[in-house]
C-alpha positions in Angstrom: -4.3 13.2 25.6 -2.1 13.1 22.5 -2.1 9.5 21.3 -0.1 9.6 17.9 3.9 9.0 17.4 4.6 13.0 17.7 2.9 15.7 19.7 3.0 19.0 20.4 2.9 21.0 23.5 2.4 24.5 24.6 4.5 25.2 27.8 3.9 29.0 29.4 6.7 28.9 31.5 8.3 31.0 34.0 11.3 32.6 32.9 14.8 32.3 35.3 14.9 34.6 38.3 18.0 34.4 40.8 15.7 32.3 43.1 14.8 29.9 40.3 18.1 29.9 37.8 16.9 25.9 36.2 18.6 26.0 32.9 15.6 26.5 30.0 16.3 23.1 28.9 15.3 21.8 32.5 12.2 23.9 32.9 10.9 22.4 29.8 11.9 18.8 30.7 9.9 19.8 34.2 7.0 21.3 32.6 6.3 17.8 30.2 7.3 15.6 33.1 4.5 17.6 34.9 2.2 16.4 32.0 3.2 13.4 32.4 5.7 12.9 29.4 9.2 11.8 30.1 11.5 13.7 27.8 14.7 14.2 26.4 16.6 16.4 24.0 18.0 16.0 20.8 21.0 18.3 19.7 18.9 20.4 17.4 16.2 21.4 19.9 18.9 22.1 22.3 20.7 24.4 19.9 17.2 26.4 19.5 16.8 27.4 23.3 18.6 30.8 22.8 17.2 32.8 21.9 13.8 31.2 21.2 12.8 30.9 25.0 14.2 34.4 25.7 12.8 36.1 22.7 9.2 34.1 23.5 9.2 35.1 27.6 9.3 31.3 27.8 5.8 31.0 26.1 6.7 28.0 23.4 5.8 25.3 22.1 8.0 21.8 22.2 7.8 19.5 19.4 8.2 15.8 20.5 8.7 12.7 18.4 8.6 9.1 20.0 11.3 6.6 19.4 9.9 3.6 20.5 10.8 4.1 24.0 10.6 7.8 25.1 9.5 11.3 23.8 12.5 13.4 22.4 12.1 16.9 22.1 12.9 17.3 18.5 12.4 21.3 17.8 11.3 24.3 19.7 9.1 26.7 18.1 8.3 30.7 20.0 4.5 31.1 21.0 1.5 28.6 20.0 2.1 26.6 16.9 0.2 23.3 18.2 -2.0 23.8 14.9 0.5 23.6 12.8 1.5 19.4 13.8 1.9 17.5 10.9 3.0 13.7 10.0 3.1 11.7 6.7 2.0 8.6 6.4 3.4 6.3 3.3 2.9 3.1 1.3 6.0 2.1 0.3 4.8 -0.3 -3.0 7.0 -1.9 -5.2 5.1 -0.5 -8.6 3.4 2.9 -6.6 4.5 4.6 -3.8 1.7 6.9 -2.1 2.4 9.5 0.7 -0.1 11.3 2.7 0.3 14.5 4.6 -1.5 14.5 8.1 -2.7 17.6 10.3 -2.3 15.6 13.6 -3.5 18.2 15.6 -7.0 17.5 14.0 -6.2 14.2 12.0 -7.4 16.0 8.7 -5.7 15.1 5.2 -3.6 17.7 3.9 -2.6 16.3 0.6 -1.8 12.9 -1.2 0.6 12.1 -4.0 1.4 8.6 -5.8 4.5 8.1 -7.8 5.7 5.1 -9.9 8.6 3.7 -7.7 11.9 4.8 -9.2 13.2 1.2 -8.8 11.5 0.0 -11.7 14.7 1.0 -13.4 16.1 -2.1 -12.2 13.2 -4.6 -12.9 9.5 -4.3 -13.1 9.3 -7.1 -10.9 10.8 -7.4 -7.0 13.1 -10.6 -7.9 14.6 -8.5 -10.8 15.6 -6.1 -8.2 17.0 -8.1 -5.9 19.0 -10.4 -8.7 20.1 -7.2 -9.9 21.7 -6.1 -6.4 22.8 -9.5 -5.4 26.6 -9.4 -4.2 26.8 -5.8 -5.8 26.7 -3.1 -2.6 26.8 -0.5 -5.0 23.5 -1.5 -6.8 21.8 -2.1 -3.6 22.8 1.7 -2.9 21.8 2.9 -6.2 18.0 1.4 -5.6 18.0 2.8 -1.9 19.0 6.2 -3.8 15.7 5.2 -6.1 13.6 4.9 -3.3 14.7 7.9 -1.7 14.3 10.0 -5.2 10.8 8.6 -5.4 9.9 10.1 -1.9 11.7 13.5 -2.5 9.7 13.8 -5.3 6.5 13.4 -3.4 7.8 15.8 -1.0 8.3 18.0 -3.4 4.6 17.8 -4.9 2.8 17.8 -1.7 5.1 21.1 -0.5 4.3 22.6 -4.0 0.0 21.6 -3.1 0.5 22.9 0.5 3.5 25.2 1.3 4.8 22.5 4.0 8.4 20.8 3.4 9.4 18.1 5.1 11.8 20.2 7.6 8.3 21.2 8.7 7.3 17.6 9.3 7.8 15.7 12.6 7.7 11.7 11.7 6.4 9.1 9.3 5.1 5.7 9.2 6.2 3.5 6.0 4.2 0.4 5.3 6.2 -1.9 2.6 6.5 -5.3 2.1 9.8 -7.1 3.3 11.9 -6.3 0.2 11.2 -2.7 -0.2 12.1 -2.0 3.4 15.1 -3.8 2.7 15.6 -1.6 0.0 14.7 1.8 2.0 17.3 0.7 4.7 20.0 -0.5 2.4 19.6 -3.9 3.4 20.4 -6.8 1.3 17.3 -8.0 -0.1 18.6 -11.8 -1.3 17.5 -13.4 2.1 13.4 -12.7 0.9 14.0 -14.8 -1.8 16.5 -17.7 -1.3 16.1 -20.5 1.7 15.9 -20.6 4.5 14.1 -17.2 3.7 15.4 -15.6 6.8 15.7 -11.9 6.4 17.9 -9.3 7.7 15.0 -7.5 10.0 11.4 -7.5 10.5 11.1 -5.1 13.2 13.2 -2.4 12.7 10.6 0.3 14.8 11.8 3.6 14.9 14.5 4.8 12.9 16.2 8.7 13.4 14.5 10.1 10.2 17.8 11.9 9.5 20.2 9.1 10.0 17.9 7.6 7.1 18.5 10.6 4.3 14.9 12.2 5.0 14.8 15.7 6.5 11.7 15.2 9.1 13.0 16.4 12.3 12.0 12.8 14.6 11.3 9.4 13.6 10.6 7.0 10.7 8.5 4.3 11.8 8.8 1.1 9.5 5.5 -1.2 10.3 6.6 -5.2 11.4 6.4 -7.9 8.9 5.9 -11.7 9.6 8.3 -13.0 7.1 9.9 -13.0 3.9 6.7 -12.2 1.7 4.4 -11.0 4.5 5.3 -7.4 5.1 4.4 -4.7 7.2 1.8 -3.9 4.0 -0.1 -6.7 5.3 0.2 -6.1 9.0 -0.6 -2.5 8.5 -3.9 -4.1 6.6 -4.9 -5.6 9.7 -4.8 -2.4 11.5 -6.6 -0.5 9.0 -9.7 -3.1 8.5 -9.5 -4.3 12.4 -10.3 -8.0 11.1 -8.1 -9.5 14.0 -10.7 -7.5 16.6 -13.8 -9.1 15.2 -15.4 -12.4 16.4 -16.9 -13.2 12.7 -14.6 -15.1 10.3 -13.3 -12.4 7.4 -10.7 -13.1 4.5 -8.4 -9.9 4.0 -7.0 -10.3 0.4 -4.4 -7.5 -0.5 -3.4 -7.6 -4.5 -1.0 -5.9 -6.3 2.3 -7.1 -7.7 2.3 -9.1 -5.0 -0.9 -11.5 -3.5 -1.2 -11.4 0.5 -3.8 -13.6 2.5 -4.9 -13.6 6.0 -8.2 -15.6 7.1 -9.4 -15.3 10.5 -10.7 -13.4 13.5 -9.9 -12.4 17.2 -8.8 -16.3 17.9 -6.8 -17.3 14.6 -5.0 -15.5 11.6 -4.0 -18.0 8.7 -2.0 -16.3 6.2 0.0 -16.5 3.0 1.3 -14.9 0.4 2.5 -15.5 -3.3 3.7 -13.7 -6.6 0.4 -11.7 -8.7 2.4 -9.6 -11.0 2.6 -5.8 -11.6 -0.3 -6.2 -14.5 -2.7 -5.3 -12.0 -0.8 -2.1 -11.2 -0.3 -1.1 -15.1 3.2 -2.1 -14.7 3.5 -4.7 -17.9 0.5 -3.8 -19.8 1.6 -2.2 -22.6 -0.8 1.2 -22.7 -1.1 0.3 -18.8 -0.6 3.3 -15.8 -1.0 4.2 -12.9 -5.2 5.7 -11.7 -3.7 8.8 -12.8 -5.1 12.0 -14.8 -5.4 10.1 -18.4 -6.2 6.7 -17.0 -9.8 4.7 -18.4 -10.6 3.9 -15.2 -14.0 2.6 -16.2 -15.0 0.4 -19.3 -18.8 -0.2 -21.0 -19.1 -1.9 -24.3 -23.0 -1.3 -25.6 -24.2 -1.9 -28.9 -21.0 -2.7 -29.8 -19.5 0.5 -29.0 -16.8 0.5 -26.2 -17.3 3.6 -23.7 -14.7 4.7 -21.4 -14.4 6.7 -18.4 -10.7 8.6 -18.2 -9.6 9.9 -14.6 -9.6 14.0 -14.9 -11.7 14.2 -18.4 -9.9 14.6 -21.6 -7.9 12.8 -23.9 -6.9 9.1 -22.6 -3.2 8.2 -21.8 -3.4 4.4 -21.0 -5.5 2.3 -18.5 -5.2 1.5 -14.9 -6.1 -1.7 -12.7 -9.5 -1.0 -12.6 -10.1 -0.5 -16.2 -8.1 -3.4 -17.2 -10.8 -5.3 -15.1 -13.8 -3.4 -16.3 -12.2 -3.9 -20.0 -11.7 -7.5 -19.9 -15.2 -8.4 -18.0 -16.8 -6.6 -21.1 -15.0 -8.2 -23.8 -15.8 -11.5 -21.9 -19.8 -10.7 -21.6 -20.2 -10.1 -25.4 -18.1 -12.7 -26.5 -15.3 -10.7 -28.1 -12.8 -13.1 -25.8 -13.9 -16.6 -25.2 -13.1 -18.6 -21.8 -9.2 -18.8 -22.3 -9.1 -14.9 -23.1 -8.3 -15.2 -27.1 -9.3 -12.1 -29.1 -12.4 -12.9 -31.5 -11.9 -10.9 -34.7 -15.3 -11.9 -36.1 -16.8 -10.2 -33.3 -15.8 -6.6 -33.5 -13.6 -4.2 -36.3 -11.9 -2.8 -33.1 -10.2 -6.2 -32.9 -7.3 -5.9 -35.3 -4.0 -7.1 -36.4 -0.9 -4.7 -35.1 0.9 -3.9 -38.8 4.2 -3.6 -36.6 4.0 -6.6 -34.5 1.1 -9.0 -35.7 -0.5 -9.2 -32.9 -3.6 -9.4 -32.3 -5.5 -6.5 -30.2 -8.4 -4.7 -29.6 -8.3 -0.8 -29.8 -10.1 0.4 -26.4 -9.8 4.0 -26.9 -8.6 6.0 -30.2 -4.9 5.2 -30.6 -4.5 2.9 -27.7 -4.5 -1.2 -28.2 -5.2 -3.3 -25.5 -2.8 -6.4 -26.9 -3.6 -10.5 -26.9 0.0 -10.7 -24.4 -1.5 -8.2 -22.4 -4.8 -10.3 -21.7 -2.6 -13.3 -20.8 -0.4 -11.6 -18.4 -3.5 -10.4 -16.7 -5.1 -13.7 -16.5 -1.9 -15.2 -14.8 -2.1 -12.5 -12.3 -5.9 -13.2 -12.0 -5.4 -16.7 -11.7 -2.8 -16.7 -9.0 -5.2 -14.1 -6.9 -7.9 -16.7 -7.2 -5.7 -19.7 -6.3 -4.4 -18.5 -3.4 -8.2 -17.8 -1.5 -9.4 -21.1 -3.2 -6.1 -23.1 -1.2 -6.2 -21.2 1.9 -9.6 -21.8 2.4 -9.6 -25.7 1.6 -6.0 -25.1 3.9 -8.4 -23.8 6.9 -11.4 -26.1 6.1 -13.4 -22.9 6.0 -16.0 -22.4 3.4 -17.3 -19.1 1.8 -20.8 -19.0 3.4 -18.7 -19.0 6.5 -17.0 -15.4 5.6 -18.4 -12.5 7.1 -16.3 -10.1 5.3 -13.9 -10.6 2.3 -11.9 -7.6 2.0 -10.4 -6.8 -1.2 -7.2 -4.4 -0.6 -4.7 -3.1 -2.8 -4.5 0.9 -4.4 -6.8 -0.2 -7.4 -9.4 -1.9 -4.8 -11.1 0.8 -3.8 -12.3 1.9 -7.4 -12.7 -2.0 -8.8 -16.1 -3.0 -9.9 -17.2 -5.9 -7.8 -19.2 -7.5 -10.4 -16.2 -6.9 -13.4 -14.1 -8.8 -11.0 -16.3 -11.7 -10.3 -16.7 -12.0 -13.9 -13.1 -12.6 -14.5 -13.2 -14.9 -11.5 -10.6 -12.6 -9.5 -12.6 -12.6 -6.9 -15.0 -15.5 -5.5 -19.0 -15.6 -6.9 -20.4 -14.4 -3.1 -23.0 -12.1 -1.4 -21.6 -8.3 -2.9 -22.5 -6.8 0.5 -19.9 -9.1 2.2 -16.9 -8.1 -0.5 -15.8 -5.0 0.9 -13.4 -2.7 -1.5 -11.1 -1.7 1.0 -9.0 0.4 -1.1 -5.1 0.8 0.0 -5.5 -0.4 3.6 -1.5 -0.2 3.7 -2.0 3.2 3.9 -4.8 3.6 5.9 -3.1 1.3 8.7 -0.1 4.0 8.4 -2.4 6.5 9.0 -3.7 5.0 11.9 -0.3 4.1 13.4 0.6 7.5 12.8 -2.2 9.2 15.0 -2.6 6.5 17.5 0.8 4.6 19.1 -1.4 2.1 20.8 -1.6 0.3 17.5 1.6 -1.0 17.7 1.1 -2.6 20.8 -1.6 -4.4 18.8 0.8 -5.0 16.1 2.8 -7.0 18.6 -0.2 -9.5 19.2 -1.0 -9.4 15.7 2.6 -10.9 14.9 2.0 -13.6 17.4 -0.8 -15.0 16.3 -0.5 -15.4 12.7 0.4 -18.7 11.6 2.2 -18.4 8.0 1.9 -20.8 4.5 4.3 -21.1 1.9 2.4 -21.2 -1.3 5.2 -22.2 -3.3 5.6 -25.4 -1.2 2.2 -26.6 -2.4 2.3 -29.4 -4.6 -0.8 -28.7 -6.9 -0.4 -25.3 -6.6 0.6 -25.0 -10.3 -2.4 -27.0 -11.5 -5.2 -25.2 -9.4 -3.6 -21.9 -11.1 -3.8 -23.4 -14.6 -7.4 -24.4 -13.7 -8.2 -20.6 -12.8 -6.8 -19.3 -15.7 -9.8 -19.6 -17.8 -12.6 -16.4 -17.5 -14.0 -16.8 -14.9 -12.7 -20.5 -14.3 -12.9 -24.2 -15.7 -15.4 -24.7 -13.6 -18.6 -22.6 -14.2 -20.1 -23.9 -11.7 -18.4 -21.8 -9.1 -19.5 -18.9 -10.8 -23.1 -19.4 -11.1 -24.0 -15.1 -11.1 -21.7 -15.2 -14.2 -23.1 -18.1 -15.9 -26.6 -16.2 -15.2 -25.5 -13.1 -17.0 -24.3 -15.5 -20.1 -27.5 -17.3 -20.1 -29.5 -13.8 -20.1 -27.0 -12.4 -22.9 -27.6 -15.4 -25.0 -31.4 -14.8 -25.0 
């Protein structure tokens, strides 16, 4: 039985006779009804009935796309083409967009590509983009066009790699935060930021791909959100980790430009969100870049020398999120920065003053510097991340000892070193076995929904059970963040494993 949001059915039909003069359309619909697939035809599929049915002697493959209510016949092909059944899963991030092409017939990944979101031309952070289009519908349309252009670039990259174009694909599932979905649909997003935070739409469901400007044959399903700051990317994360089905309590933490947090199990789901900053995805770091060929993604300092791993080998072009976390951890453990993140020039000749700007920096690779301002930006991001977790645990009355699993999600989360993230105080100091680097759960959840539409019913239950907390309305959040800006934290006793490492280094 096909469980996805699309399916292809190969039908061997009896051609019309004088005794049975049913239309080609009804022959197909009747055959599908026998398979318990009630359907309706779209106009493009009706227009293919002739000559496809005649030329194929009524041995045809019908492509069907679910629209949330009924199966739509969206294409007709001669012969058995059920093996060529494709769908897209997409993570529409505010900094990076990722598209994965799936072969839905055997559930294999055919290709995956990422690209900087072209919306960043209107601001690296979401708020700048929101204000850019406030009461300016023409700018909103420009930002939407940037979003569509990003998808077009990704589709073309995938086509070059696989030979499969968007017109060969049936449907797409898109996960994104509430603002990103507003931009994708051309909806004014100022409501996301302004009181009473009632967004324009948060459960748009299935929309015809062609109406949106895509050339897929079926629909685009936008994963629903819970609130202004808790969008479909987090709901996708719930689907990916299945936290909502577990008996034990888990924490789900997706950190990127925003930080979103869910604590709970099958009985309760407590959630919250807040701004973290684009530093984790290399968005504001001077030599920052996303995790692609040429990015430094891992760093070690041994005997006073910085050793870097570069994705794809060869010359380094910049540093991505996981590399930044490693670099900061190593700088701290080796005393090249103090607990406030201030560079200590006497500790290494690699720490120098930039002759052009006068700013202190560390040369982590020849010609590539990490600046004092980069460190400050990153520490603001990590302090926001840690404080969200600290506050949520305090609010729920749950201690870290009660947490069975801590899922660290986000595009860089799959590759980040747990040790480095704990060393700088981004993640709590806990049993490493219980800390799961879950990677891009927004994309993984989108894929699961693409391949299994019953997940959509589970989303309704997740949304009903979620209780949302606004971090921005917490009176002591700023003071909690200030304490967390130190490395790993002002209160070092919260990080016994880091304390131990520092003591060992002194010996």
